[in-house]
N, C-alpha and C positions, 0 to 999 in steps of 0.2 A: 644921455645928458637930459636933465629936466629943464624944459623951456619955461621962462617966466609966463605967468598967467596972461599978461598983457599980450605977449607974442602969440600965444595959443589962440586968444580971442581974435587977433588980427587975421591969423590963418583961416579960422573958421568963418570970419566975416567975408574974406575974399572968396572962399569957396561957395558962399551963399549967393554971391553976386554973379549969377550965371546969366549970360546974355540971352535976350529973347530968341535970337536966331538959333543959338545952340540948343536951348530948351525946346524950341519948336521942332527941330529936326532930329533931336536926340543924338547929334554928332558932336563930340567934344574933342578938343585938340590940346596937346601938351608939348611945350618946347621948354625944356629946363635951362636953356641958355637965354631965354627971353625975360622981359620984365613981367611982373605979375599981371595976369589978364583974367578975362571972364570965361574962358573955355571955348571961345569962338575961334574960327580959323584966323581971323584978323588979330585977335588978342588971346592967344592960347594960355592955358594954365602953365605955370612954370615950376610945379613941385608935385611930388607923389602924394603929399599930404592933401592937396586939393582933390586929387582923384579919389583918394581913400575916403574923403568926407562925403562925397556924392553917393547917393544910393541909386544905382542904375535900375532902369526898367527894361522889360523885354524889348529887344530890338535896338537898344541904344548902343553906341560905339564910343570908344575913346582911342584916339590915335596919337602916337608919339612921333615927333619929327625925326626923319631919317638923319643920320649923322650926328645926333646929339646923345648926351648921357645924363641919366638921372640917378642920383645916389639915395639909397634908402630902401624901404620895403614897399612894394606895390601890392596892396591888399584890397581889391574892390569889393563892394557889397551890393546886394540886390541880385536878381536873377535875370538871365537871358541876355547878357551883354557880350560885346565883342571887343577885344583889345588888339590893335594892330598898329600900323605906321602910316605916315603920309610923307610925300615928297620923295626926291631922288637922293641916292647915296646909301651909305652903309646902314645896316639895321640899327635902330636906336638901342642904346645900352641901358639896361636896368642893373645897377651895381649895388648888391646887398651889403658890400663893405664889411663882410665878416659876420653878419647877423645869422640867425638860425635858418633863414631862407631869404631869397631876394624877391620872389613872387609867391604869393599865397592865395589860393582860392579856398576859403574856409566856409563850409556849410552853405554852399551855393549850388545852383543848378543852371544848366543852359548856357554856360560860358564857353567862348572860343578865345584862345590866346594864340596869336600868330605873329610871325615876322619880327620878333624881338631878338636881341642878343642879351642873354641873361648871364651875369657873372656874380660870384660871391667869394672873392679871395680873402685870405687872412694869413698872417704870419704863422699862426699855430692852427693845426687841424683840429676838428671837433665834430660833434653831431651837427651836420649842416647840409642843406640842399640848395639847388638853384631854384627850381620850381616845385612847390609843394601844393598838392591838391588834397585837402584834408576834410574829413567828416568827424565832427565831435558831438553831434546831437543825434537823437534816435531816428529821425526821419530819413527816408531814402533820398539820396542825391542823384540827379539825372543829367545826362547829356553834357559831358565835358570833352572838349576838343583842344588838343595842343598840337599845333602844326607849324612848320616852317620856322621853327625856333633854332637859334644857335645857343647852346648852353655850355659854358666853359668856365674854367678857373674857379671851381667850387672846392673850397678847402675842407672836404669831408674827411671823416675818420677812416684811416686805412688799416687799422689793427683789429683783426677779428678774434683776438685773444685777450685775456686779462680782465681787469676791473671794468673797463669801458667797452667790452666786446659788443654790447648791444648797440652802441653808436654806429657800428659798421652797417648793420641792417637798416638803420634809420638815416643813413647818409646816401646821397646820390645826386646826379645831375637833375633828374626828374623823378619825383616820387608821388604816388597816389596812396593815401593812407587812411584807414579807418581803424580806430583803436577801441578797446573795451566794448561797451554796448552801443557804440555809434552805428548809425545806419550805413549800409553799403552803397556802392555806386551802381547805377544802371545806365550803361552807355558811356564808355571811356574810349576815346580815339586819340592815339598818340602816333602821329604820322609825319614823315618827311622832315624830321629834326636832325640836326647835327650836334652830337654831344662829345666833348673831348676835355681832357685835363680836369676831370671831376673826381674827387676822392671817393673811394668805396664803390664806385660803379657808375653805370649809365642811367638805366631806367628801371625803376622798381615799383611794382604793385604790392601793397602791404595791407595786412589786416591782423587783428588779434586772433591767434589760433584758437582761443577758447570761445570765441563768439559763435562759431557754428554757421555763420552766414557767408555767402559768397557773392562777390561782385559779378554782374552780368554784362553782356555786351562789350567785353574788353577786346579791343583791336589795337595791336601794336605793329605798324607796318612801315616799310620804306625809310627807316631811320639809319643813320650812319654814326657809329659809335667807335671812337678810337682813343687810345692812350688814356683810359680811365683806370683808376686805382682799384679795380675789382671786377665784379660781374658786369657783363654787357646788359643783360635783361634778366630780371627775376619777376616771376608772376606768382603771387601768393593770394590764395583765397579767391579764385575766379572760377566761374562756371562756363565751360566751353570757350575759353579764350583762344583767339587766333593770333599767332605771332608769325609774320611772314615778310620776306624781302628786306630783312634787316642785315646790316653788316657790322660786325664787331671785330676790330683788329688791335693788336698790340695791347692786350688787356693786362692790367697790373702795372703799367708804366704811366707816364705823364707827369704833370707838374706836382700832383699829389699821389705818389705811387702806393701800391699795395705794400703792407709791412709784414704781416704775419697771419697765419691761419690758412683758410681755404677760400677759394672762389672758383667759379666756372663761367663758361661763356653765356649760354642762354638756357634757363631752366625754370620749371614750375615746382611748387610745393603746396600742399593742402588745397588742391584744385580738382575740378571735375572735367575730364575729357579735354585736356589741353592739346593743342595742335601747333607744332613748330614746323614750318615748311618754307622752302626757297630762301633760307637764311645762309649767312656766311660768317664763320668765325676763324680767325687765324692769328698765330704768333702769340698766344697767351704765355706769360712767363710762369716759371715754376712756383708752386705753393706747397703746403705740407703734404697733401695727398691728391688734391683735385687738379685744377687748371686744365680740365678737358673741355671740349667744345660744348657737349650736350650732357644733360643730367636729368633723369627722372627722380625727383626727390620724394620725401616722405608724405604719406597721407593723401596720395592721389586716389580719386574715386573714378571708376570707369576705366578708360584707356588713355595712356600717355603716348602720344604719337610724334615721331620725328621722321619727316620724309622730304626728299628732294633738296637736301641741304648740302653745302660744301664746307669742309673744314680742312685746315692745313697747318702744320708746324706748331701745334699746340703742345706745350711741354708736358701736360698731364694726359694727353691722348685724345681719343675720339669720344668716348661715352662712359658714363657712370650710372649704374643701377644703384641708387641710394635709397631704396625703399625702406631699409631698416636702420639707416644711420642718422636719424634725426630724433628730436625729442618726442615725436609721435610714436616711436617704437616701431616694431616690425609690422608694416602694413602690406597688404596683398592687393595687387592690381595688375592689369595687363599692360605690357609695354610693346609697342610696335616700332621698329627702327627699319625703314625701308627706303630704297632708291636714293641713298646718300652717297656722296663721294668723299672719301677721307684720304688725304695726302700727307704722309709723314707725320701723322698723329701717333699711330702704331701702338695704341694701348686701349683696351676695352675691359672694364673691370666692374666688380659688384661689391656690395657691402658684407658678403659672407654669410648672412643669417637668413635672409628673406626667402619667401616661397613664391615670389611673383613670377608668373610666366613671362618670358621675354622672347619675342619673335624678331629675329634679325635676318632680313631677307632682301635680296636684290640690291645689295650695296657693293660698291667698288672700293676696296682697301688697297692703297699703294704705299709701300714703305721702301723708298729708294735707297735709304742709307742706314737703316736700323732694323732690328728684328721686330716682328709683330707679336705683341703679347696680349693674349686673350685669356681672361680669367673671370668667367661669368657664371660658373656653377651649372648644375645639371638641370636647372629649370629653363635654361636658355637654349634655343634652337637656331642654328645658323644654316640657312638654305639658300641656294641659288645666288650666292655671293661670288665675287672675284677677289682672290687674295694674291696680290703681286708683291713679293717681298724676298729679300735675300735669305732670310731665316725667320724662325718664329717658334712660339710656344703656345699651342692651342690646347688649353686644359679643359677637362671635365665635360664641357657642353656637348650637345647633340649636333652633329654635322651631317648634312645630306645635300647632295647635288651641287657642290661648290667647285670652283676652279682654283687650283693652287699652282703658282708658277714663280720661277725666279730663284728657287732654292728652298722655299718654305715647304715642309713636308705635309702631305695629306694625311689626316687622321685615318687610322685603319678602319674605323667605324663608318667612314663615309663610303658606302658601297657604290655611289654614283659619282665619285670624285673624278675630276679631269685634271691632268697635269700638263695639258697642252697650252701653248702660248695663247692667251686670250686675244692677242693682237689689238691692244688699245692703240689708238691712232698716234698719240704723243704723250705717253705717261710722264707726269711731272709738270706739264704745261697746264696752268689753271684755266686758261681761256682757249679760244680757237678750237673748240671741239676736241680737246686733248684726250678725253676719256670716252670718245665714241669708239664703237667697235668697227673694225674694218670689214669690208664685204666678205672676206675669206675667213673671218673669225670663227673658230669652233664653238664660241660661246653663244653665237646667234641661235635662237630657237632651241636651245639645249637645256633650258630650265625644266624643273619638274612639272610645270604647268604648260610647257610648250613655248613660253616666251623666252627672252634673252636672259642669260645670267648677267649679274651685275646691275648697275644703275641705269645704263643706257638701254632703252627699250625701242629705239628707232631702228629703221633698216640700216644695214652696214654702210659705212662711208667709204666710197671708192677712192677718193683722192681729194686733196685741197690744193689750191694754188700755193706755190712756194712763198714762205713768209720770211721777213728779215730775221736775222739771228736773234735779235733782242726779243722778238715776239715768240720765240720758241724756247726761251730760257726754261729749263726744267729742273733746276736745282738751286739751292741756296749754298753758295760757297763761302760767303763772307758773313760772319755773325759778330755781334757786339759783345763786349765783356759782360754786359748786363743780362744777356740772354743767349748763351752759347748753344742752347738746345734748339734754336730756330733753324738750324741747318747742319749739313755735314758733307764733307767730300768722301770720307772713308767709312768703313763699316764699324770702326771703333769710335765714331763721334768726333772726328777732328775737322776743323775748318780754318780758313783764314781769320785772323783777328782784325776786325775793322776798327780803324781809328778816325777815319774821315770818309766821306762819300763824295762821289762825283770827280774822282781823280782823272785827269787827262795826262797823257804821256806821249811824247814824240820820240820815235826810234827810227833812225836813218830816214828821216823825212816822212815816215808814216805816223799819223796822229791817231792814237787809240783812246777809247774811254774804258775805264775800269770801275765797276761797281757804282753806277750812277744813281741807283735807287736807294731807298731806305734800307737799313740793316734788317736782315731777315726776309727780304723779298727775293724772289727768284732773280738771280744775277748772272747765271752762267748756264751753258749748255753742255750736258754730258754728251759727248760725241757718240752717236749711234746710227749713222747712216742717213741723217736728215739732209734735206735740200734747203739751203738758205738763199733767199732772194737778195741780190745785190746788183746795182747797176752803175756803170761808169767805164771810163777808159783810163789807162795808165800803164805804168811799166811793171808794177808789182802788186800782188795780192798779199795783204798783211793779216796775220792771225795772232791774236793775243790769248794765251792760255797756259796750260801746264799739264804734265802727265800726273797721274794718280796711281799710287802703289807701284812706282817704277817709271823709268823713261818710256816715252810713247812714240810709236811710229805706225802710220797707217796711210793707205792709199785713198785719194779722192779724185774728183773730176771738176774741172772748171768749164762752164758752158758759156758760149758766146752768142750774140744776137743773130748771127747768120746760121745757127744750128750746129756749128762745129764745136769740138770739145778738146780739152787738154788735160791729161793726167798729171797728178802731182803727188808728192810724198810729204805728209805732215809729220814733222819731228819736233817733240817738245820734251825737255827734261822734266824730271819729277818735281813736284811743287815743294818738297822739303829740301831740295838742294840749294846751295848758295850760288849767287852770281847772276840772278835774273835782272830784268829791267825794272822790276819793283821788288823790294825785299823788306822783310821784317824779322825781328829777332825772336818773336813769340807767336804762338798760334792758340786757337781756342779748342777746348775739348769738353764734352759732357759725358757723364757715365750713366746717369739714371734720371728718370722723369722729374724727380724732386731734388736733384743734386746740383747746386751751383758751386759747390766747393772746388770742383775741378777747374773750370774757367780757363783763364790764360795760363799757358804752359810754356816752359822754356823749349826752344827748338825753332830754328828759323824757317822762313818760307820764302818762296820766290814766285813771281809771275814772269812768263817768258814770251818773247816775240819771235815769230817765224815769218818768212816772206818767200813768195814764189814768183819768179819772173812770168809776166804775161805779155801778150801781143798788144802793143800800144795802138795798133790800127783797128782793132776790133773791140766792140763793147761787151763787157761781161754782163750776164743777166742772172746767173745762179751758180752756186757751188754745191756739189754733192760731197758731203763730208764722209770720212771713213766709217766703216762699220764699227759697231760696238754695242754696248748695253746702256740703257738709261738708269740701271741700278748701280749702286756703289760697288767698287772693285777695280781691278786694273783697267786703265783706259785713259781718257783725257777729258778736260773741260775747256771750253772756249768762252772768253769774255767779250771779244769784239772781232769783227771782220771788216776790213777796209780795203780800198783801192787807192794807190798813190803813185 
């Protein structure tokens, strides 16, 4: 809306009336719920227009009052300023109200933006960002820091196909962009931000691919990204960027979900020597071909490195070599993928044409409920990895000195193959050292270079204290209709269909919890001889679970605080039988990495309760569960363990 000239003049006049105290200290204050002021702490500015009118000098600050909200675009000018907050309470909100961006740093250097909550909602999605750092002039821009922000509810464009496909790349929660002949950035730090419910993705570094220039000093670290409608992190046109300690989960979902095309977890394009380390990506929803955690994309110069990362339950798999599948054509560069842990991603693929050498070494691949599919071509070499899977298809590539266990066959060409149990401490458990090697593991010091096979390079782990059942959950038994690929009980991709979370149920006086976490998170324990810590006295031990691929029966042991023990027999009917304490008429199934067509299927499911009499005069301290396998197949899963 065009404001009357008289009103514009009034705004300008107010902005010029800066208090001597504020001008002297360079500290300015904003409270959009207050009356018009002069920018001092006593009489703060009350609009974004006043902030935008002021030209900041190096060292000056502008602080927004905690617990307040300002609507419009925040676009400061000048160099060397800091934007933050003052007072106690929630982070101050900058609401772009559906504009192209809510916060914009245009052609400036030396700015730090911190401790704000930036939103930019709209009824219709479009090319839209929350925070945009933009270079439009030829000079180099320097030293931009974005930290401690919450960026959410940005109505970015979620369709990477069709007429407006380019809007997807230009939409994100946080974007750093230089287009055409504009100068690049030297020194960009994006740290400790929370990004969620932003259309098209979380954090994107962008540049015109025809410019030939690269951003330098790019660091993206310690950010938490969840439920964004696309990629978690994309780095375009950067020289030696470091991306570390970031978490991206439930990608493709959120308030503005992904619509069509492809996206991946964290990946570079048109960059030199990018390094991604100590990151985590999980539960990405299916897309046309991608939806894997990691991807080395086109026109990389030097070496593309992924190391010490964790990924799990990504619909499209673990890794994509996309050196030849972009507008840059077939580009050749080295790829190093090492010391990563991949859990139920189960797909490693390439673009079929490129000649880039790929080194895949010292990784741990665990596929508890689906086959492992590797299709990377003969320029890829897999060495000193651990493959734990029920089945698999390992095509074409070179294999040497790997461990294959659980049913996956070793390639005949791997002359140093081991098919012995690598003895991972608790496969399927994402924390608590679940992928450490036990002291008796044959994978210790058996790699081609004398180190350990797999990702764990520490000495073997002898034991750990017994953990509660919930901290040992090693499988996803309940999935949502929106993402059935996030878990499976069986080898053919079937799981409970979740309709609600946090269900509590009382059976004969025993109170159980079923599926208390978010859909797609580990929610059950495949029974495999674990010891579960539990304390208390009562008359019965209660177990909530189900048999898988048939009725289940197995022997376990209850331990009391005085050192005595009691044997018991655990019996649970199959999860597909009728008559349990929790029942449903349908279940979930997925068939392929990019196939959501299966989804909910007819066929009921049940959860069952079992109880074992215990001595009420003695305190229980632990339960040894029956033997079994953490991989899909005949056995049992447990959801809860209680005393009553």
